[in-house]
N, C-alpha and C positions, 0 to 999 in steps of 0.2 A: 512592631509585632515580634514576638518571640520566634527566632529562626527555627526552633525545633517544631513549631506548630505549622510552619510553612509546608506546602505540598512539595514533594520531591520532584525535581525536573530531571528527566533523562534526555540526553542528546544522542541521537542515532544518525550515523552517516556512513557513506561508502568509504572504503579504505583510502580511495583517491582524494577524498574530501576531509581527511583527518585534520589537516592544519586549520581549516576553517572551523571545524567543530571544536577544536581545542581553544581557538581564539574566543569563540562564543562562550565556552565553558568558563574561561578565565574572567571574561567581562561580567558574567553572572555571579561568579564567586566574589568579585570585587564589590558587588552590590548586595552581598549577604544572602544570595539565593542558594538553597540546598540543591546542588546539581551534580550529577555523575554522568559518565559516559555509559553507553549501552553495554560495553564489554565488562563493566564493573558491577553490574547489577543483574539479578534474575528477573524474569517477567512476573515474579510473585509480588512485585511492588504494585499492588492493585490501584492505589490512589495516586500514583505518579502521573505527571503530565509528560507526554512524550513529544519531544521536538525532533522532527525528521528533516535533516538537510537534504534537499532533493536536487540532483543534477543528472545529466545523462549517465554518469557513472553509476548512479544508484540503481539503474535498470538491471545491470548485469552483476551486481555485487551480491553473491549468494549468501555470505554471512549476514549482511544487512537484511535481506529478504527473509532469511530464516528467523531472525530475531523479531522482525515485524509480524510475521505470520503467527509466532507464538504469543506475542503481545496482544494482537488483535483477537486471537482465539480466546485468551483469558480475560481481556478487558473490554472487548468491543471497540468501537471507533470514537467513543465520546471523549477520550483523553488524548487523542492524537492530533497534533498540530503540525503544519507544514511550513517550512521556510525554503524559498527558492534560492539557489546559488546562481548569481549573475543573471537572474531571470525573474520577472514578475509572474510568469506562467510556468511554474515548475513541472517537470516530468515526474509523475508519481511512480514509485517502485511497484513491481507486480503485486506484492502482498497487500498494498493499499488500494489496488484497483478492483480485484475480483478474487473470489475464493472458489477453488475447484471442489465440487461436491463428490460424494462417493460414486455417483452415477456417471461421472466424467464431465458433467456440464459445469459451466462457470456461473457463479452467482455474484452479481455486482455488489460492492460495498458502498455505503454512503460516503461521499467525497469529504475528506477532512478539511477544515478551514485552513486557508493560506493566511498566515499571520504576518508575513513580511518577506522581504528579500534581503539577501546578504551579498554585497558586492565587495570588491577588493579595495575597500577604503575604510577609514576609521569612522566616518560619519554614519554609515549604514550599520556598522557593528554597534556603535554606542546607542544609536536610536533604537535598534531592535532589543538590545539588552535592557535599556531603560523601560521599554514597554512591558517586557516579560517580568522584570523585577517589580514594576508597579502593580501589575495584576496579581502577582503572587503575594504581595504585601498587603493588599487591600481586602481581597476576598478569596480565600483558598478554594472555594467552590465555583468561582466564576470561570466562564469559558473565555479563553484568550481571544481578543478581537483583532481585527485587521490593523496592522501598523503601517504607517507611511515611512518610506525610506528615501533618503536622498531628496531628489526633486519630485518624487512621485506624488501626485495629488491623492488625498484620502478618497477612497471610493470602494464600494462593495465589489470585490473582484468576482465573487460568484455570480452576481447579477450581470456584470459585464460579460462574463463568459457565456452565460445563458443567452443573452441577447445576440452575441456573436454567433453562437451555434444556430440560432433561429434565422439570422439574416444572411450569413455567408452562403454563397452559392457553391463554392468549391471546397478546398481543403486547407485554406490559408491558416486557420487557427490550429489545425492539427499539425501542419508543417512547422509552425512556430514551436509547438510543444515537443514534437518527436524528432525533428530532423535538424534542429539547430546545430547539433554537434557535427553535422556532416556538410553544412552549407558551404564551408570553405573549399570543399572538394568538388563542388558542382561546377565543373568547367565547361560542360556542354549539356545541352538539353537531353540528349540520349543517355549520357552517364547519370544525370540527375534522376531521370525516370527509372533507371535500373535500380539505383540506390533507394528510391522511394518505394518501389515494389518490395525490395529486400527488407526494408525497415518495417513495412506493414506486416510482412510475413513473420518477422521476429516479435513484434510488439503489439499486434492487434488485441490479444486477450487482455493485456494490461489496460487497454483503453476502450474496451468493448462497450461501455455505457455511453460513449460519446456519440451524439446524433450525427455529427459531421462524418464520423467513420462509417456509419450506416449508409449515408448518402454516397460516400466514396465507394463503399462495397457495392451498392447498386450500380454505379457507373461502370466499375470494373467487371462486375458480373455480366452486364449487358454486352460489354466489349468482348470479353473473353469467351462467353458462351456462343457467340456468333462467329468467332474466329476459328479457323481450322488449326488443329495441333500439328498437322503435317508440316514438316520442314523445320519445326522448332528443335532446338538443342535439348539434350537430356536435362541439362541444368535448368533451362527455362521451363520445361515441363514440370520438373520437381518443384520449382519455385511457385508455379501457378497452383500446383496441387496443395502445397502448404497454405497458400493464400486462401484457397477456397475452404479448406478445413477451418481456418481461423475466422473467415467470414461466417461460416456455419455456426461456430460457437458464439460469435457476436449476435447473430440474428436469434439464436436460441435464447440468449440472455434478454433480448428485447421482446420476447414473446411472439416471435414469428416462426412457428415450427415449419410451415410450408417453405418459407425462404431458407430456413436452415437446412432442410432436407435437400432443396435444390442445390445449395452450395456443397453439401457433403457428397451428393451424387456426382456433381461435376468433378470434385477431387477424386472420387472413385474412378471415373472415366480416364482421368489423366494418369493415375498410377497404373491403371490397366494398360494404357498405351506404353508406359515405361517398361512394364513387365513383358509386354509383347516383343519389345525390342531386345530383351535379354532374359528369356524364360528361366535360364539357369542361375540367375543372379539372386542369391538368397536375401540380400538386403532389399531388393525390389519386391520379392515375395512378402517379406515382413512389412514393408511400407504399404503394399496393397491390402494386406490383412487389416492394418489399422484403418484404412479407408473404409473397408467393408464394415468394420466395427462401428464407425461413426454413423454410417447410414442406418445400420440396424438399430443402434442405440436411439437415434432420433425417431425412427419408426416406432420402436417400442414405447417410448415416452409419449408418443402421439396416439397410442392405442391401436396402431396398425400392426397386429401381431404377425400376420402373414408375411408382410414385407420384412419385418424384423427377423423372423425365422429364416427367410431366404438368405439374407445377408449374413446372419450369424452362422448359417450352414457353410457359406463360402469362407468365412473367417476360420471356422473349424477345419475345413479342408486344407486351407493354407497352413494352419498350425500343424496339421498332420504331415504335410509336405516338408515343413521345416524340420520336424522331428525325424523324418525318414532320412533326410540328408545329413543332419548333425544331431544324432540322438543324445549326445553327451552335453549339448549346449544348454546350460541352465535357463537362459532367457527363452529359448524355444520350448523348453519343458513348461515354463510358466505360461507361455501362450496357449498351450494345450489345456492347462488348467482354467485359464480365463475363458477359453472357448466352451468348455464344458459348463462353466458357471453361467455364461450367457444363454446357452441353449436350455439350461435347466430353468432359468427364469421364465422363458417363453413357455416351456412345458407346464410349469406351475400355473401361469396365467391362463393357459388353455384348458386347465382342469385335469391334466394328466399328472397327478401328484406322484405316483410310483415312478414314472419315467424321470420326472424332475428330481426325485430323491436319489436315483441312481447317478444322474449327472452331477448333482451337488457332491455326492460321495466321491466321485472321480476327481472333482476339483479339489476337495479337501485333502484327499490322498496325495494328489500331485503337489499341492502347496506344502503339505506337511512332510514331504519326502526330501528334507534337507534344504529346500529352497529358502525357507525363512532364515535358517542358520547361515546360508551363503549370502543373505541380503538381497536376493533377487526379487523376492516378494516380502511384503510386510506382515507382521503378526496380524494386523487389521485385515489383510486379504484372506488369511486362513480363517480368522474369526468370522468374516463376512460369509464365507462359504458354509461354515458350520451354522450360522444363523439362518441362511436360506434352507439348509438341510432340515433344520428344526421346523421351519414353516411348512415344508413339504410333508414331513412326517405328521405334523399336526393336522394337515388337510386330509391325510390318510386315516385319521382317527387313532394313530399310534402316539398317544400323548406321552407315554413313558419314554419312548425312544426320542421324541422331540425334546423332552426335558433332559435326556442324557446328552444330546448334542449341545444344548444350551449350557449345560454344566461344563462340558469340555471347553466351550468358548470362554466361559467365565474363568476357568483355570488358566487358560492362555493369558488372559488380560491380567489376572492377579500375579502371574509369574513376571509379566512385563513390568507391572507396577513395582515389584520387588527390586527390579534392576534400575528403575527410574522413579524413585519415590516422589510423590507430589505432582507427577505429570498430569496436567488437567485433562488432556484428551483420553488418557487411559482411565482415569477416574470416571470420566463421563461414560466411557464404554462399559465399565464395570457396573455402574449404576443402571444403565439401560438394560444390560443382560440380566441383572438381578430382577428388574421389573418384568422381563419376559418370562423368566423362570417362575416368578411369583404368579403370573397369569396362568401358566401351565399347572402349577401346584393347586391353584384354586379350582381349575377345571377338573382336576383329579379328586376334588373334595377335600383337599388338605389345606383348609383355610388357615390353620395355625402357621404352617410353613410359609404360605403366601404372605401372611401379615408380617412375619418376621423378616422375610426377604425384602418386602417393600419398606419396612422401617429402616433396614440397612441402606437401601437405595436412597431413601429420603434423607438420611443423614449425610450421605455423600453429595447428593444434589443440593441440599441446603448449604453445605460448606462451600461448594462451587459458586452458588448464587450469592452467598454472603460476601465472598471474596471479590466477586465481580458482578455487582448489582446492575451494571449497565450492559451486561452480556445477555442479549435477548434469547440466545440459544439456551442458556442455562435457565432463564426465567420460564420459557415455554415448557421445557422439560420438567422443571420443578413443579409447575402448576399441574401438568399432566399426571405426575406421580401422586400428587396430593389427591386428585380426583380418583385415581385408581385405588389408592388406599381407602378413600371414603367409600368406594363401592364394596370393598371387602368388609368394611365396618358395617355397612347396611346388610350384607349377606349374613353377618354374624349377629344381627340385631343390636349392634353397638351404636345406637342412634345418636347418643351424645357425642361420641368420637367422630361420627360421620358429620354431624352438624358443625363441629369445631373445624374439621378439615375443610369443609366446603367454604366456611367463612374465611379461613386463611387464604384459600385459593382465590376467592373473589376479591379479597383485599389486595393481593398481589396483582391480580389482573387489572385492577382499577387504578394502579399507580399512574401518576401523570407523566407526561412527556415534557421534559424541560425545554426543549427547543421547538417542539411542535412539528418536526420534520422527519423524525425517524420512522421509516416504514415498519420496522420490526416492532415498535411499540404498538402501533395500531393493529398489526396482524396478531401480535401476542394477545392483546385484549380481546379482539374479535374472536379468536379461536378459543381462548379459555372461557369467555362468557358463553359462547355457544355450547361448549362442553358442560358448563355449569347448568345451562338450561336443559340439556339432554339428560343430565343426571337427575335433575328435578322432575323431568317428565317421566323418567323410569320409576322414580319414587312416588309418582302420582301427586306430586306437589305442583298442580297445574298453574296456580297463581304465581308461584315462584318461577316456574318455567317461562311464563309469559313475560315476567319482569326481566329475567336474565336475557331472554332472547331479544327483547326490545332493545336492551343496552348493546347486545352484540350486533344488532342491525345498525344501530347508530354509529358504532365504531367502524363497522365495515363500510358504511356509506362514506364516512370521513376519508377512509383510506382510498376508496375507489375514486372519490372526488379529487383527491390529491394526485391521481394518475397512476396508482399502484394496482394494476390489473390482477396481480397475484392475490388480492384480497377478495376478488369476486366469488370464488368458490365458497369462502367462509360466509360471505353475505347471503348467498343462496341457501346454504345450510341453516343459517340463523332464521331466515324467513320460514323455512320448512318446519323447524322445531317450534317456532311460535304458532304456526298454523296447526300443528298437531295438538299443542296445548289448548288453543282456543277451541278446536274441534271437540276435545274432551270435556271442555266446559260448556259445550252446547252453543257456542257463539259461531254458528255455521257460516253466516254471511262474511264476517270478518276473517274467519279461517280461510274461506275460499279466496278472499283478496290476498292473503299472505301466500297461499299456494301459487297464485298467479304471479305475485311479485317474485317468488323464487324461480318460477319458470322464465320470467323475463330476464333475470340475472343469468340463468343458464344460457338463454338465447344470445346474450351479449358477449359470452365468452368466445375467444378466438377458436377457430376450427382448424384441424380436428381437436376436439377437446378431450380431456381425460374420460375414460369409460365410467369412472364412478359418478361423473356428472350425468351421464346417460342413465345410470341406475337411479339416481335421484329423480330424474325426469319421469322415469317409468313409475316410481312410487307416487309422485304428485299427480300424474295423469290418472292413475287408478283411484286416488282419493277424490279427484274432481269428477269421476264417473266417465272419463274418456277411455273406456276399456280397450277400444281398438288401437288407440295410440300406445297405451301401456303395453299391450301384447306385441305390438310392432317393435317397440324399443327392446322389449324382453327378447324377442326372437333374434333381433339384430345383435344383441350382446351375446346370446348363446352361440350364434354362428361365428362370432369372433373368438370364441373360446373363453369368454368371460365367466369366471367361476368364483367371485368373491363370496365369502361366507354370508355376509349381510344380504347379498343379492339372493342367494339360494334360500336362506331362511325366510326372507320376506315372501318369496313366491311359493315356497313349500307350505307356508301357513295358509295362503290363499287357495292353493290347490286342495289342501285338506278340507278347508271350509266348503269349497265347491263340491267336493266328493260327498261330504256329510249332507249337504243340502239336496244333492241328487238322490241320496239314499232315502232321505225323509220323503221326498216327492214320490218315489216308487212305493214306499211303505204306505203312503196315503192313498 
């Protein structure tokens, strides 16, 4: 095979493992493989295969993790392959374990395949290089398979690990993965336990998706929650506080919000105890503020606005205290900005848009007052504050001011792009902001501007998706933009353009999953098909809506059956849209069945569930004639301060209809 047509192989490793990486590189070059080191190539090589040499050193090598984070962001996980150094069970770097989202939570990534192990001998190097070269020469699109090294028997490692996770009662698998580098230091049981706790504290987010860690977290939580903190040293209290914060993040990833809040609350209690011992210690004030944030964040994401507000208030009070003590400390200035942003989100969710807008303005002013230039906060932090400010102003009905905030946000991102041309995350943010401005322009009756902005956003999203077709984030965004542009086309009676856009979106949403395992593929298809059905429903194309919703139900059921609970909200929405379309077609019995199926999916969601799920339940209850339940859920949401536009619009229409009916009755 012509070498120029072979896929490029990139080798990434920690600096401490450079010698092993260079040995593998030379072995592959000797076999005619196109191979480079990570430092020699940008992440723009979209079709490259990435070979990551993993050892305990890779956990703490920041340049390696930075490269992996950029590569995964641009390419997804489809082209990432892992080689263990001196281990059949390699420790994955942080960037391959989980991705931190903008709300502070971790989102686990699909585990890349382990294709072999590299030991300090010629045999394992030659065997691994032979396997990689063979795969590259036979089929450039093939996924590298597991290679046997040395005397290791061929077996599917992923299956073996899954079985181990299911059967092990303790932490032996995790110990083998995470503490192998320290076992030679374990001279006594007490010392080993201390190192074990320290290592968990440092590395739990990187391994949060491992079921064995959740079992360990349960054991440690039960032990430490029942133990008194009295008499413990400051170091031990701090270590336990960090442990509980990380357990909270792990449980959050696993869809256990109640368990996550329990852990975050325990951490809060420990940092409070540390602060009580030294009230004037600003570092302890800062640490306790972070604990308050995590409890408030978890409460907010669970729909408990009252608890969230209480802890965000405490966070804000501590930020004020930090500022009072050290007003010139830029880190403390940033904390005050974050505090205002957090409280603004609560105010907006509670329906007080003017108060929220004031708080978002404070955050934006704080972040924009030199903190970006000093590197204390990111451009994205300032942009995020401006985005929330735009949302608040839109809720107030001040669309022009909302658009002004979004345009300020767009200018920031465009300036950042000029400094780092081609940066995929900045391009993504620009396209997203353009889509938001387009929506505002359309609301203002400026459809031409909206269409132009959406076309620009589509060009950027299309380029990102074309360069990284395996990146589900880009795919979902691109599909969403196509539908948004189609809606504008429908508003302008450009039916041919709308039909072409819908067809393209459906084609993208129906793309097949090569491995049959990627959760993002299922979720992307389910979400986009549901959106397609919703659009057809709005266009009164009820037969098309039924067809699209049926396919959305099918993909959603596949994802849920595979164990991905994050698909359940999409599945509930798909059932609901199908019911609405069937209802419009007069097929009332089948529509009622779909309504009940949607209710069933909502009932199976973990509690406390997101409030938009309660909103959907209220809609369904009303459609089924269960007026008392619909009004009960409505009242409950109102008491929580829920004020989503779709919610208000739905009930406003019903209230107006009831008022009109009452007027007719009086007139009769």
